[in-house]
N, C-alpha and C positions, 0 to 999 in steps of 0.2 A: 919209447923203445931204445935199448942200448946199441952202442955202435957194432956189438957182437951179434946183433940179430941179422939174420938173412931173410930175404923175401919169403914170407909164408912159413918161416920156421920158428918164429917167436912163440913163447908160452905166455900168453896174456892170462893173468888170473881169472879163473871162473869165479863169479862173483854173484852172491845172492842179493839182488837188488832189495832196497829198503821196503817197498811195498809188498814183495813177495811173502814177507813174514809179518806183514800188518803193522799196526801201531799200538797193540795192547800188551806186548810182551816186555819184560824187563831186558835191560841191555845184555846182562851176562847169559840170560836165557837165549836171546838172539844168537850170541857168539858161539855158545855151546852147541846149539841146534845146527848151525851152519858148519862148524868144524866136524861134528860127528856125521853130517851127511856127505861130506867130502869137499865142500867148498874151499877155495883158496883165500877167499876174502869176503867182506860184507860191504854193502852199500848203506850209506846212511843220509837221510834228508836232514836239513836244518832241524826239522821238527823232531825227528827221533833222537837227534843229538841232545836238543833241549830236554826231551823227556828223560834221558839219561842224567842229565844235570838235576832235574827234579826229583829223581830218585835219591838224591843226596850225594851223587857221585861227583868228584872233581876230575879235572882232565887227567891227573895223575892216576886216579882210579880206573878211569877208562882205559888208559894205556896198559895199566896193570892187568886188567882182564883180558885185553888182547894178547898180551904176552903169555898169560897163563895158558891160553889155548892155542898159542902159536898161530894167531891169525892177524889180519891186517884189514884196515878199511881201505878200500880200493876204488870207491865210487862216492862222489859227493854231489848232492842235489838239493834244492831245485829253485833257482832264482825265476821269479815271474814278474809281471807288470813292469818290466824294465823299459818299455817303450813309452811310458806315460811322460808327459811333459813336467807333471807335478807329482812326483812319487811320494808316497806316504813314509813316515819315519819307520813304521813296521817293515816295509819293504827294503828301505835302506839298511835297516839293522840285520834283517834276514841275509842280505848280500854280504855284509860284513861277517856274519856268522859262518857263511860258506867259505870266505877267504880264510878265517881262522881255522876252520876244519881242514882245509887243504894244508896249511902250515903244520898243524898238530899231528896229522896222519900221514903226511908225506905224499898226497895225492895231487897231481898235476893238472886235473881237469875238473870243471864243474858242468853238470847237465842244467840247461835252461829251456824253458818253454814260453810260448806266448800265446794266450788266448785271444787277445784283441786284434782286430784287423786293421793294419795301416798299409800305407803304400810301400813299396820295396825301398824307395829313397829315404822315407822317414825311419823305417824299421832298420835299414842299414846304418843310418846316422847314430841311432840309439844303441845299436850293437857296437859301433865303433867307440862310443863313450864308455859303455860297460867293459869293454876290452882294455881300454885305457885304465880303468879303475882297477881292474883284475892284475894289471902288471904282468908278472911272469906266468900266471895261471892261464890255461886254456879255457876258452868259453865254448861249450859244445851245444850248438843249437839243435833242438829235437823237433823235426817236423811232425805234426799230428794232424789227422784229417779234418777234426772238428775245430782246429785252431786258426789263428791269424798266418800261421805258416803251415799250410795244409799238406804240403808234398815236397819231394826232392827238388823240383823246379824252382819253386820260390824260396826253399831253403838255401839253395846254392846261390840264387840271385842276391840274397841278403848277405850271406857270408862273403861272396865275392865283392859286393858293393861296399861292405865295411872296410875293405882293404887292410885288414890287420893280420899279422902272422899268427896271433893266438885265437882268431875266430875260426871255428871248425863246425863240423856236423856230427850228430850222433844219430845213428839209424837203428830203428826198432822194428822187429818183424811185424808186429800187430799193426803199428801205424802205417808201415810200408804196405801191407795187404789191404787194409782198410782205405787206403788212399787210392785203391784200384790201380796199383802199380805191379806190373809183372816182375818175377825174379829174373830180370834181363839186364845183363852189364851194359847194355846200350843206354840205359836210363842214367847211368853214372859217366857217360862219355863227357869229357871236358872237365871232369872233377878230378883234380890230383888225388891219388890215394892217401897222401899224408893230410888231406883236408877232412878226413873222417877219423875222429879221434878215438871212438869206441862204438860198440854195438850192443844192443839188448835183444834177447831172443825169447820166444814164446810161440804160441800157435793160436789158431782161430777156428771158429765154427765155419761151415760152408756158407750159412746165411748170416749177414750182419744184422744187428738191431736196426731199427728204423733210424734215418738220418738225424731226426730231432733228439733222439736219446742215444746216439752212438757213444758219447762219452761214458754212459752208464756201463756199456759193455766193457769199455776199456778199463774202468775202475772197479769192476766187480765180477767179470765173467770171461777172462782170457783163460787160455788153456796152456798146459805144460808143453814144451818143445816136442814136436812130432806126434801129438796126441789128438790133433784136430785134422785139418785137411792136409797137414804136413807140408805147410808153407815153409817151415823152418829149415828144412834141409836145402831147398833151392836158394833160399836167402843166404845161408851160410856158404854155399858154393859160390855164389855171386860175389860175396865179400871176399873170399879166398882168390877167386880168379882175377878180381881187380887189384890184388896185391896190397890190400889193406892190412895194417898191422895195429889192431885195436889195442888201446891201453888196458881195457879189460873187456871181457865177455860177460855182461850182465844178464842174469836169468831173471826177467821180470815178468813174473806170472801173477797178476793181480786177480784172485779169485776167491770169492767168499766161500764157494763149495770146498776148494782144496784147503783153504786155511781153517775151515770149521773142524777139521781133523786134528788141529793143534800145530804148533810151529815145528815141532820135531818131524812129524810126518809130512809137512808141507815142504820143509827143507829137504828131506830125503827124496820125495817124489819128484820135485823139480829138478834136483841134481841128477838124478838117475836118468830121467828122460833127456836132459840136456846132453849128458855124456853119450847117450845113445846116438843122438843126431850128430855130435861132433866126431864120434867114432867113424861114422859113415862119410860125412861131408868134409871134414877137415881133421883128419886123424894127427896131423903133425902138431896140432895145438890141443888135442884132446888130452885130458888127464889120464895118467896110467892108473890102472884099478888099484885101489888102496886096500 
């Protein structure tokens, strides 16, 4: 956020997260669909960036496509397995790809998650090491209910325990609700607003998948903002009330059904519904009708 931003008046870029448009479209197809839908930016995972390279594109070509559509990459993800004592070369290289993407696209934060369960002390130490490797880039830890960091409580314990200025949290509506957390600002008590770097919005069905397959719901059956139990509106109001200034608002709707209609329709449907929620819950950051 710039020094010109005032509390709750910043305009974070409305971003179509990488998984919302899947992993089967060409890079230019992704950018074009996002632009035409109304998005300010796109999210890229290390994998979707490498997919673009495998199309035969160079970094200069990727930047050229973004310039052609007046679009930016505003979200970079996703570092995993970072708490292992013996990390694979694949994971070390993926981490370096994320650092490169931040430099290439001018993104200041990286989304990370951790499926494996360790103690708070061990996890905080490994997060500290990752933050040191990241240097100037912010590491955003995303709590997920089926992961080793299942909720905001452990997420904050780990981030606080790391003791790094660039260790922060990323909050996602789906993960928030499925961790059985109410949209209540009291759950954020004691967490400085500036320690939450960005948010991702979506919605959920009233009844979750069984606990043993909850990750399947997360990866295949999310709903667009405001189209389920409408947890999104309360979540956004909580973020606003806390005084959080997200670096971006990612719209992460991982849905086989929505994506089956094609990336153009998926981009438009998710954007339109995200805007409806933001118009109601946080009009100061909601994009103007284009």
